[in-house]
SEZA-271178 format. One record per atom (N, C-alpha, C): x, y, z; atom name; residue in one letter; residue number from 1. Coordinates in steps of 0.02 Angstrom, whole numbers, plus 50000, padded with zeros to 5 digits. Layout:
BEGIN
x->X y->Y z->Z site->CA code->A pos->NUM $
...
END
This chain:
BEGIN
x->49101 y->50771 z->50020 site->N code->M pos->1 $
x->49147 y->50730 z->49976 site->CA code->M pos->1 $
x->49115 y->50667 z->49990 site->C code->M pos->1 $
x->49163 y->50617 z->49924 site->N code->R pos->2 $
x->49132 y->50550 z->49929 site->CA code->R pos->2 $
x->49195 y->50505 z->49916 site->C code->R pos->2 $
x->49221 y->50458 z->49942 site->N code->L pos->3 $
x->49270 y->50429 z->49934 site->CA code->L pos->3 $
x->49281 y->50405 z->49861 site->C code->L pos->3 $
x->49333 y->50418 z->49827 site->N code->N pos->4 $
x->49328 y->50424 z->49757 site->CA code->N pos->4 $
x->49367 y->50349 z->49764 site->C code->N pos->4 $
x->49424 y->50328 z->49786 site->N code->Q pos->5 $
x->49482 y->50272 z->49784 site->CA code->Q pos->5 $
x->49502 y->50249 z->49825 site->C code->Q pos->5 $
x->49551 y->50179 z->49821 site->N code->I pos->6 $
x->49607 y->50182 z->49877 site->CA code->I pos->6 $
x->49657 y->50154 z->49830 site->C code->I pos->6 $
x->49724 y->50163 z->49844 site->N code->T pos->7 $
x->49781 y->50140 z->49820 site->CA code->T pos->7 $
x->49820 y->50082 z->49881 site->C code->T pos->7 $
x->49820 y->50028 z->49847 site->N code->I pos->8 $
x->49866 y->49995 z->49896 site->CA code->I pos->8 $
x->49940 y->49975 z->49848 site->C code->I pos->8 $
x->49994 y->49977 z->49905 site->N code->P pos->9 $
x->50056 y->49959 z->49867 site->CA code->P pos->9 $
x->50063 y->49864 z->49852 site->C code->P pos->9 $
x->50060 y->49838 z->49793 site->N code->V pos->10 $
x->50087 y->49784 z->49769 site->CA code->V pos->10 $
x->50170 y->49760 z->49744 site->C code->V pos->10 $
x->50176 y->49705 z->49771 site->N code->S pos->11 $
x->50245 y->49700 z->49715 site->CA code->S pos->11 $
x->50255 y->49678 z->49656 site->C code->S pos->11 $
x->50172 y->49662 z->49637 site->N code->D pos->12 $
x->50173 y->49624 z->49559 site->CA code->D pos->12 $
x->50123 y->49624 z->49540 site->C code->D pos->12 $
x->50117 y->49682 z->49471 site->N code->I pos->13 $
x->50067 y->49717 z->49454 site->CA code->I pos->13 $
x->50024 y->49668 z->49418 site->C code->I pos->13 $
x->50046 y->49624 z->49383 site->N code->P pos->14 $
x->50029 y->49556 z->49339 site->CA code->P pos->14 $
x->49985 y->49521 z->49391 site->C code->P pos->14 $
x->50023 y->49491 z->49434 site->N code->R pos->15 $
x->49974 y->49453 z->49495 site->CA code->R pos->15 $
x->49945 y->49483 z->49508 site->C code->R pos->15 $
x->49932 y->49538 z->49538 site->N code->S pos->16 $
x->49896 y->49589 z->49591 site->CA code->S pos->16 $
x->49840 y->49616 z->49541 site->C code->S pos->16 $
x->49845 y->49615 z->49483 site->N code->R pos->17 $
x->49806 y->49639 z->49425 site->CA code->R pos->17 $
x->49740 y->49568 z->49405 site->C code->R pos->17 $
x->49773 y->49503 z->49384 site->N code->D pos->18 $
x->49732 y->49460 z->49387 site->CA code->D pos->18 $
x->49690 y->49448 z->49436 site->C code->D pos->18 $
x->49710 y->49460 z->49516 site->N code->F pos->19 $
x->49659 y->49393 z->49558 site->CA code->F pos->19 $
x->49602 y->49476 z->49568 site->C code->F pos->19 $
x->49624 y->49540 z->49570 site->N code->Y pos->20 $
x->49583 y->49588 z->49580 site->CA code->Y pos->20 $
x->49512 y->49572 z->49525 site->C code->Y pos->20 $
x->49561 y->49563 z->49467 site->N code->N pos->21 $
x->49504 y->49554 z->49414 site->CA code->N pos->21 $
x->49455 y->49487 z->49398 site->C code->N pos->21 $
x->49494 y->49443 z->49439 site->N code->R pos->22 $
x->49460 y->49368 z->49472 site->CA code->R pos->22 $
x->49411 y->49377 z->49514 site->C code->R pos->22 $
x->49412 y->49421 z->49561 site->N code->L pos->23 $
x->49368 y->49429 z->49597 site->CA code->L pos->23 $
x->49306 y->49490 z->49586 site->C code->L pos->23 $
x->49314 y->49522 z->49523 site->N code->G pos->24 $
x->49265 y->49552 z->49501 site->CA code->G pos->24 $
x->49267 y->49627 z->49484 site->C code->G pos->24 $
x->49321 y->49636 z->49513 site->N code->F pos->25 $
x->49338 y->49702 z->49500 site->CA code->F pos->25 $
x->49364 y->49706 z->49400 site->C code->F pos->25 $
x->49318 y->49773 z->49374 site->N code->Q pos->26 $
x->49333 y->49802 z->49300 site->CA code->Q pos->26 $
x->49385 y->49841 z->49320 site->C code->Q pos->26 $
x->49436 y->49817 z->49266 site->N code->L pos->27 $
x->49501 y->49851 z->49238 site->CA code->L pos->27 $
x->49478 y->49902 z->49186 site->C code->L pos->27 $
x->49503 y->49975 z->49228 site->N code->L pos->28 $
x->49513 y->50023 z->49206 site->CA code->L pos->28 $
x->49555 y->50069 z->49180 site->C code->L pos->28 $
x->49614 y->50063 z->49214 site->N code->V pos->29 $
x->49693 y->50081 z->49184 site->CA code->V pos->29 $
x->49722 y->50017 z->49201 site->C code->V pos->29 $
x->49796 y->50004 z->49156 site->N code->D pos->30 $
x->49833 y->49970 z->49138 site->CA code->D pos->30 $
x->49907 y->49975 z->49133 site->C code->D pos->30 $
x->49956 y->49974 z->49182 site->N code->S pos->31 $
x->50033 y->49994 z->49159 site->CA code->S pos->31 $
x->50066 y->49967 z->49193 site->C code->S pos->31 $
x->50100 y->49940 z->49180 site->N code->P pos->32 $
x->50158 y->49938 z->49197 site->CA code->P pos->32 $
x->50182 y->49929 z->49303 site->C code->P pos->32 $
x->50177 y->50001 z->49322 site->N code->H pos->33 $
x->50184 y->50023 z->49371 site->CA code->H pos->33 $
x->50126 y->50043 z->49424 site->C code->H pos->33 $
x->50050 y->50050 z->49369 site->N code->Y pos->34 $
x->49991 y->50054 z->49396 site->CA code->Y pos->34 $
x->49925 y->50028 z->49362 site->C code->Y pos->34 $
x->49874 y->49988 z->49409 site->N code->S pos->35 $
x->49806 y->49972 z->49394 site->CA code->S pos->35 $
x->49743 y->49967 z->49418 site->C code->S pos->35 $
x->49707 y->50020 z->49397 site->N code->R pos->36 $
x->49645 y->50055 z->49430 site->CA code->R pos->36 $
x->49589 y->50021 z->49398 site->C code->R pos->36 $
x->49533 y->49986 z->49444 site->N code->F pos->37 $
x->49479 y->49951 z->49447 site->CA code->F pos->37 $
x->49404 y->50008 z->49454 site->C code->F pos->37 $
x->49362 y->49974 z->49442 site->N code->L pos->38 $
x->49291 y->49992 z->49467 site->CA code->L pos->38 $
x->49288 y->49933 z->49501 site->C code->L pos->38 $
x->49245 y->49943 z->49563 site->N code->A pos->39 $
x->49219 y->49895 z->49603 site->CA code->A pos->39 $
x->49160 y->49828 z->49576 site->C code->A pos->39 $
x->49144 y->49801 z->49596 site->N code->P pos->40 $
x->49111 y->49747 z->49561 site->CA code->P pos->40 $
x->49035 y->49792 z->49560 site->C code->P pos->40 $
x->49025 y->49828 z->49612 site->N code->E pos->41 $
x->48968 y->49874 z->49633 site->CA code->E pos->41 $
x->48991 y->49931 z->49637 site->C code->E pos->41 $
x->48927 y->49971 z->49623 site->N code->G pos->42 $
x->48954 y->50043 z->49635 site->CA code->G pos->42 $
x->48990 y->50079 z->49599 site->C code->G pos->42 $
x->49032 y->50144 z->49610 site->N code->D pos->43 $
x->49067 y->50213 z->49596 site->CA code->D pos->43 $
x->49127 y->50199 z->49608 site->C code->D pos->43 $
x->49158 y->50145 z->49675 site->N code->T pos->44 $
x->49234 y->50170 z->49709 site->CA code->T pos->44 $
x->49267 y->50142 z->49669 site->C code->T pos->44 $
x->49335 y->50162 z->49676 site->N code->T pos->45 $
x->49383 y->50120 z->49615 site->CA code->T pos->45 $
x->49427 y->50091 z->49678 site->C code->T pos->45 $
x->49469 y->50024 z->49645 site->N code->L pos->46 $
x->49542 y->50030 z->49677 site->CA code->L pos->46 $
x->49581 y->50029 z->49648 site->C code->L pos->46 $
x->49643 y->50052 z->49655 site->N code->S pos->47 $
x->49722 y->50054 z->49637 site->CA code->S pos->47 $
x->49772 y->50016 z->49659 site->C code->S pos->47 $
x->49813 y->49990 z->49600 site->N code->L pos->48 $
x->49874 y->49960 z->49634 site->CA code->L pos->48 $
x->49939 y->49988 z->49614 site->C code->L pos->48 $
x->49964 y->50001 z->49658 site->N code->H pos->49 $
x->50038 y->50041 z->49632 site->CA code->H pos->49 $
x->50098 y->50004 z->49651 site->C code->H pos->49 $
x->50150 y->49995 z->49605 site->N code->I pos->50 $
x->50185 y->49940 z->49621 site->CA code->I pos->50 $
x->50255 y->49985 z->49676 site->C code->I pos->50 $
x->50268 y->49947 z->49703 site->N code->V pos->51 $
x->50333 y->49979 z->49743 site->CA code->V pos->51 $
x->50387 y->49925 z->49742 site->C code->V pos->51 $
x->50432 y->49946 z->49757 site->N code->E pos->52 $
x->50514 y->49897 z->49756 site->CA code->E pos->52 $
x->50516 y->49887 z->49835 site->C code->E pos->52 $
x->50513 y->49928 z->49885 site->N code->E pos->53 $
x->50529 y->49880 z->49961 site->CA code->E pos->53 $
x->50450 y->49838 z->49979 site->C code->E pos->53 $
x->50491 y->49764 z->50012 site->N code->P pos->54 $
x->50451 y->49745 z->50047 site->CA code->P pos->54 $
x->50366 y->49775 z->50061 site->C code->P pos->54 $
x->50321 y->49747 z->50020 site->N code->V pos->55 $
x->50234 y->49770 z->50041 site->CA code->V pos->55 $
x->50247 y->49754 z->50111 site->C code->V pos->55 $
x->50214 y->49789 z->50161 site->N code->V pos->56 $
x->50187 y->49769 z->50223 site->CA code->V pos->56 $
x->50097 y->49791 z->50222 site->C code->V pos->56 $
x->50066 y->49766 z->50212 site->N code->P pos->57 $
x->49972 y->49754 z->50214 site->CA code->P pos->57 $
x->49966 y->49798 z->50256 site->C code->P pos->57 $
x->49908 y->49860 z->50281 site->N code->G pos->58 $
x->49895 y->49884 z->50321 site->CA code->G pos->58 $
x->49805 y->49891 z->50326 site->C code->G pos->58 $
x->49772 y->49933 z->50270 site->N code->A pos->59 $
x->49701 y->49936 z->50265 site->CA code->A pos->59 $
x->49697 y->49875 z->50260 site->C code->A pos->59 $
x->49633 y->49859 z->50276 site->N code->V pos->60 $
x->49583 y->49809 z->50254 site->CA code->V pos->60 $
x->49537 y->49839 z->50215 site->C code->V pos->60 $
x->49508 y->49806 z->50163 site->N code->I pos->61 $
x->49478 y->49813 z->50114 site->CA code->I pos->61 $
x->49414 y->49781 z->50125 site->C code->I pos->61 $
x->49360 y->49797 z->50116 site->N code->Y pos->62 $
x->49282 y->49789 z->50144 site->CA code->Y pos->62 $
x->49250 y->49778 z->50087 site->C code->Y pos->62 $
x->49227 y->49726 z->50079 site->N code->L pos->63 $
x->49168 y->49710 z->50016 site->CA code->L pos->63 $
x->49098 y->49680 z->50029 site->C code->L pos->63 $
x->49047 y->49713 z->50047 site->N code->E pos->64 $
x->48996 y->49703 z->50046 site->CA code->E pos->64 $
x->48932 y->49670 z->50021 site->C code->E pos->64 $
x->48923 y->49615 z->50019 site->N code->N pos->65 $
x->48860 y->49577 z->49999 site->CA code->N pos->65 $
x->48807 y->49543 z->50027 site->C code->N pos->65 $
x->48742 y->49537 z->50015 site->N code->D pos->66 $
x->48691 y->49529 z->50048 site->CA code->D pos->66 $
x->48691 y->49446 z->50066 site->C code->D pos->66 $
x->48737 y->49411 z->50034 site->N code->D pos->67 $
x->48718 y->49314 z->50053 site->CA code->D pos->67 $
x->48801 y->49307 z->50029 site->C code->D pos->67 $
x->48862 y->49322 z->50086 site->N code->I pos->68 $
x->48900 y->49316 z->50093 site->CA code->I pos->68 $
x->48915 y->49217 z->50086 site->C code->I pos->68 $
x->48873 y->49208 z->50127 site->N code->D pos->69 $
x->48897 y->49113 z->50097 site->CA code->D pos->69 $
x->48885 y->49092 z->50045 site->C code->D pos->69 $
x->48845 y->49108 z->50012 site->N code->A pos->70 $
x->48848 y->49089 z->49919 site->CA code->A pos->70 $
x->48907 y->49126 z->49890 site->C code->A pos->70 $
x->48917 y->49193 z->49930 site->N code->Q pos->71 $
x->48969 y->49223 z->49880 site->CA code->Q pos->71 $
x->49049 y->49193 z->49898 site->C code->Q pos->71 $
x->49051 y->49178 z->49944 site->N code->V pos->72 $
x->49128 y->49137 z->49983 site->CA code->V pos->72 $
x->49100 y->49095 z->49933 site->C code->V pos->72 $
x->49049 y->49028 z->49937 site->N code->K pos->73 $
x->49044 y->48983 z->49887 site->CA code->K pos->73 $
x->49071 y->48965 z->49859 site->C code->K pos->73 $
x->49036 y->49026 z->49805 site->N code->D pos->74 $
x->49065 y->49050 z->49736 site->CA code->D pos->74 $
x->49128 y->49053 z->49734 site->C code->D pos->74 $
x->49158 y->49087 z->49758 site->N code->L pos->75 $
x->49234 y->49124 z->49778 site->CA code->L pos->75 $
x->49289 y->49070 z->49767 site->C code->L pos->75 $
x->49267 y->49019 z->49792 site->N code->K pos->76 $
x->49300 y->48936 z->49842 site->CA code->K pos->76 $
x->49287 y->48906 z->49763 site->C code->K pos->76 $
x->49238 y->48893 z->49740 site->N code->K pos->77 $
x->49246 y->48876 z->49681 site->CA code->K pos->77 $
x->49286 y->48881 z->49622 site->C code->K pos->77 $
x->49289 y->48960 z->49606 site->N code->R pos->78 $
x->49312 y->48977 z->49554 site->CA code->R pos->78 $
x->49402 y->48993 z->49596 site->C code->R pos->78 $
x->49408 y->48964 z->49634 site->N code->G pos->79 $
x->49505 y->48960 z->49664 site->CA code->G pos->79 $
x->49509 y->48994 z->49708 site->C code->G pos->79 $
x->49467 y->49043 z->49744 site->N code->F pos->80 $
x->49503 y->49088 z->49806 site->CA code->F pos->80 $
x->49509 y->49047 z->49866 site->C code->F pos->80 $
x->49570 y->49050 z->49898 site->N code->A pos->81 $
x->49575 y->49038 z->49969 site->CA code->A pos->81 $
x->49557 y->49073 z->50014 site->C code->A pos->81 $
x->49509 y->49050 z->50075 site->N code->F pos->82 $
x->49489 y->49119 z->50102 site->CA code->F pos->82 $
x->49532 y->49095 z->50187 site->C code->F pos->82 $
x->49550 y->49140 z->50233 site->N code->E pos->83 $
x->49565 y->49115 z->50277 site->CA code->E pos->83 $
x->49526 y->49099 z->50344 site->C code->E pos->83 $
x->49475 y->49133 z->50335 site->N code->T pos->84 $
x->49408 y->49106 z->50376 site->CA code->T pos->84 $
x->49346 y->49116 z->50335 site->C code->T pos->84 $
x->49332 y->49073 z->50346 site->N code->D pos->85 $
x->49251 y->49043 z->50319 site->CA code->D pos->85 $
x->49185 y->49107 z->50357 site->C code->D pos->85 $
x->49129 y->49106 z->50326 site->N code->P pos->86 $
x->49088 y->49147 z->50363 site->CA code->P pos->86 $
x->49054 y->49140 z->50421 site->C code->P pos->86 $
x->49093 y->49196 z->50465 site->N code->E pos->87 $
x->49059 y->49164 z->50526 site->CA code->E pos->87 $
x->49025 y->49255 z->50576 site->C code->E pos->87 $
x->48975 y->49239 z->50600 site->N code->D pos->88 $
x->48933 y->49312 z->50634 site->CA code->D pos->88 $
x->48991 y->49333 z->50691 site->C code->D pos->88 $
x->49001 y->49417 z->50682 site->N code->M pos->89 $
x->49051 y->49433 z->50744 site->CA code->M pos->89 $
x->48991 y->49466 z->50784 site->C code->M pos->89 $
x->49036 y->49472 z->50841 site->N code->G pos->90 $
x->49009 y->49524 z->50899 site->CA code->G pos->90 $
x->48998 y->49605 z->50873 site->C code->G pos->90 $
x->49015 y->49619 z->50822 site->N code->W pos->91 $
x->49015 y->49701 z->50786 site->CA code->W pos->91 $
x->48947 y->49676 z->50752 site->C code->W pos->91 $
x->48928 y->49620 z->50758 site->N code->L pos->92 $
x->48835 y->49621 z->50726 site->CA code->L pos->92 $
x->48842 y->49618 z->50648 site->C code->L pos->92 $
x->48892 y->49598 z->50604 site->N code->W pos->93 $
x->48874 y->49567 z->50562 site->CA code->W pos->93 $
x->48914 y->49495 z->50542 site->C code->W pos->93 $
x->48919 y->49468 z->50470 site->N code->R pos->94 $
x->48961 y->49418 z->50480 site->CA code->R pos->94 $
x->49012 y->49445 z->50439 site->C code->R pos->94 $
x->49048 y->49402 z->50412 site->N code->E pos->95 $
x->49118 y->49397 z->50362 site->CA code->E pos->95 $
x->49153 y->49349 z->50363 site->C code->E pos->95 $
x->49189 y->49337 z->50311 site->N code->A pos->96 $
x->49249 y->49289 z->50282 site->CA code->A pos->96 $
x->49311 y->49337 z->50270 site->C code->A pos->96 $
x->49375 y->49289 z->50288 site->N code->I pos->97 $
x->49422 y->49338 z->50259 site->CA code->I pos->97 $
x->49436 y->49285 z->50211 site->C code->I pos->97 $
x->49488 y->49332 z->50154 site->N code->L pos->98 $
x->49530 y->49288 z->50123 site->CA code->L pos->98 $
x->49605 y->49359 z->50119 site->C code->L pos->98 $
x->49652 y->49331 z->50090 site->N code->L pos->99 $
x->49701 y->49383 z->50075 site->CA code->L pos->99 $
x->49753 y->49392 z->49984 site->C code->L pos->99 $
x->49751 y->49451 z->49987 site->N code->D pos->100 $
x->49765 y->49458 z->49913 site->CA code->D pos->100 $
x->49853 y->49414 z->49907 site->C code->D pos->100 $
x->49883 y->49444 z->49869 site->N code->P pos->101 $
x->49927 y->49401 z->49833 site->CA code->P pos->101 $
x->50009 y->49432 z->49878 site->C code->P pos->101 $
x->49976 y->49501 z->49906 site->N code->D pos->102 $
x->50032 y->49543 z->49935 site->CA code->D pos->102 $
x->50015 y->49530 z->50021 site->C code->D pos->102 $
x->49957 y->49495 z->50026 site->N code->G pos->103 $
x->49933 y->49498 z->50096 site->CA code->G pos->103 $
x->49891 y->49555 z->50140 site->C code->G pos->103 $
x->49859 y->49604 z->50074 site->N code->H pos->104 $
x->49819 y->49628 z->50107 site->CA code->H pos->104 $
x->49742 y->49585 z->50109 site->C code->H pos->104 $
x->49712 y->49620 z->50185 site->N code->K pos->105 $
x->49679 y->49573 z->50191 site->CA code->K pos->105 $
x->49588 y->49603 z->50179 site->C code->K pos->105 $
x->49572 y->49551 z->50115 site->N code->I pos->106 $
x->49493 y->49580 z->50103 site->CA code->I pos->106 $
x->49429 y->49531 z->50155 site->C code->I pos->106 $
x->49398 y->49577 z->50167 site->N code->K pos->107 $
x->49340 y->49563 z->50212 site->CA code->K pos->107 $
x->49287 y->49563 z->50184 site->C code->K pos->107 $
x->49238 y->49496 z->50147 site->N code->I pos->108 $
x->49180 y->49500 z->50125 site->CA code->I pos->108 $
x->49117 y->49478 z->50191 site->C code->I pos->108 $
x->49073 y->49538 z->50178 site->N code->F pos->109 $
x->49036 y->49549 z->50238 site->CA code->F pos->109 $
x->48970 y->49568 z->50213 site->C code->F pos->109 $
x->48923 y->49549 z->50271 site->N code->H pos->110 $
x->48841 y->49581 z->50270 site->CA code->H pos->110 $
x->48840 y->49632 z->50340 site->C code->H pos->110 $
x->48837 y->49693 z->50351 site->N code->A pos->111 $
x->48813 y->49689 z->50411 site->CA code->A pos->111 $
x->48724 y->49736 z->50404 site->C code->A pos->111 $
x->48709 y->49738 z->50359 site->N code->G pos->112 $
x->48620 y->49757 z->50364 site->CA code->G pos->112 $
x->48619 y->49830 z->50393 site->C code->G pos->112 $
x->48570 y->49842 z->50422 site->N code->E pos->113 $
x->48561 y->49913 z->50449 site->CA code->E pos->113 $
x->48641 y->49935 z->50504 site->C code->E pos->113 $
x->48652 y->49871 z->50532 site->N code->N pos->114 $
x->48718 y->49903 z->50576 site->CA code->N pos->114 $
x->48776 y->49922 z->50559 site->C code->N pos->114 $
x->48768 y->49896 z->50498 site->N code->R pos->115 $
x->48831 y->49937 z->50445 site->CA code->R pos->115 $
x->48834 y->50010 z->50461 site->C code->R pos->115 $
x->48788 y->50041 z->50466 site->N code->I pos->116 $
x->48778 y->50127 z->50468 site->CA code->I pos->116 $
x->48769 y->50151 z->50536 site->C code->I pos->116 $
x->48708 y->50102 z->50559 site->N code->D pos->117 $
x->48658 y->50105 z->50630 site->CA code->D pos->117 $
x->48680 y->50064 z->50676 site->C code->D pos->117 $
x->48742 y->50061 z->50704 site->N code->P pos->118 $
x->48737 y->50000 z->50744 site->CA code->P pos->118 $
x->48707 y->50022 z->50815 site->C code->P pos->118 $
x->48691 y->49967 z->50862 site->N code->P pos->119 $
x->48668 y->49993 z->50927 site->CA code->P pos->119 $
x->48710 y->50059 z->50964 site->C code->P pos->119 $
x->48780 y->50064 z->50962 site->N code->W pos->120 $
x->48848 y->50103 z->50983 site->CA code->W pos->120 $
x->48846 y->50171 z->50938 site->C code->W pos->120 $
x->48822 y->50156 z->50905 site->N code->R pos->121 $
x->48805 y->50222 z->50868 site->CA code->R pos->121 $
x->48834 y->50293 z->50887 site->C code->R pos->121 $
x->48856 y->50345 z->50889 site->N code->V pos->122 $
x->48883 y->50397 z->50918 site->CA code->V pos->122 $
x->48810 y->50445 z->50865 site->C code->V pos->122 $
x->48766 y->50484 z->50899 site->N code->K pos->123 $
x->48711 y->50516 z->50905 site->CA code->K pos->123 $
x->48749 y->50586 z->50896 site->C code->K pos->123 $
x->48728 y->50600 z->50830 site->N code->S pos->124 $
x->48726 y->50687 z->50812 site->CA code->S pos->124 $
x->48666 y->50722 z->50771 site->C code->S pos->124 $
x->48667 y->50772 z->50780 site->N code->D pos->125 $
x->48597 y->50809 z->50760 site->CA code->D pos->125 $
x->48621 y->50804 z->50669 site->C code->D pos->125 $
x->48657 y->50789 z->50652 site->N code->T pos->126 $
x->48672 y->50801 z->50569 site->CA code->T pos->126 $
x->48663 y->50736 z->50533 site->C code->T pos->126 $
x->48661 y->50689 z->50566 site->N code->V pos->127 $
x->48678 y->50605 z->50552 site->CA code->V pos->127 $
x->48628 y->50586 z->50545 site->C code->V pos->127 $
END
């Protein structure tokens, strides 16, 4: 199996659509209740679905970049406000955090080889 898409609830499709489009996602489907994007790199997609109840952020969206310091600097120049600047984390990667219009957490990160193969990885015969 391959991960195809993640769908997150939003309170305002145009506002969220514009945010993700400015972040570099390519708009594939646009309607009053649903939008779908192709990730800036790769073939994973992200969908936005309008909800009437208050949005409760849950999942964290991770966007990997080889040079997050330059990426964050560029995004700040384009008007994105970050909750945290890039910093080295105890789990052996570097990350910065921003929030989308509904408070969904987005982490711009770089993990290198530790993304798939951290020192504490469970060893198995199949992977």
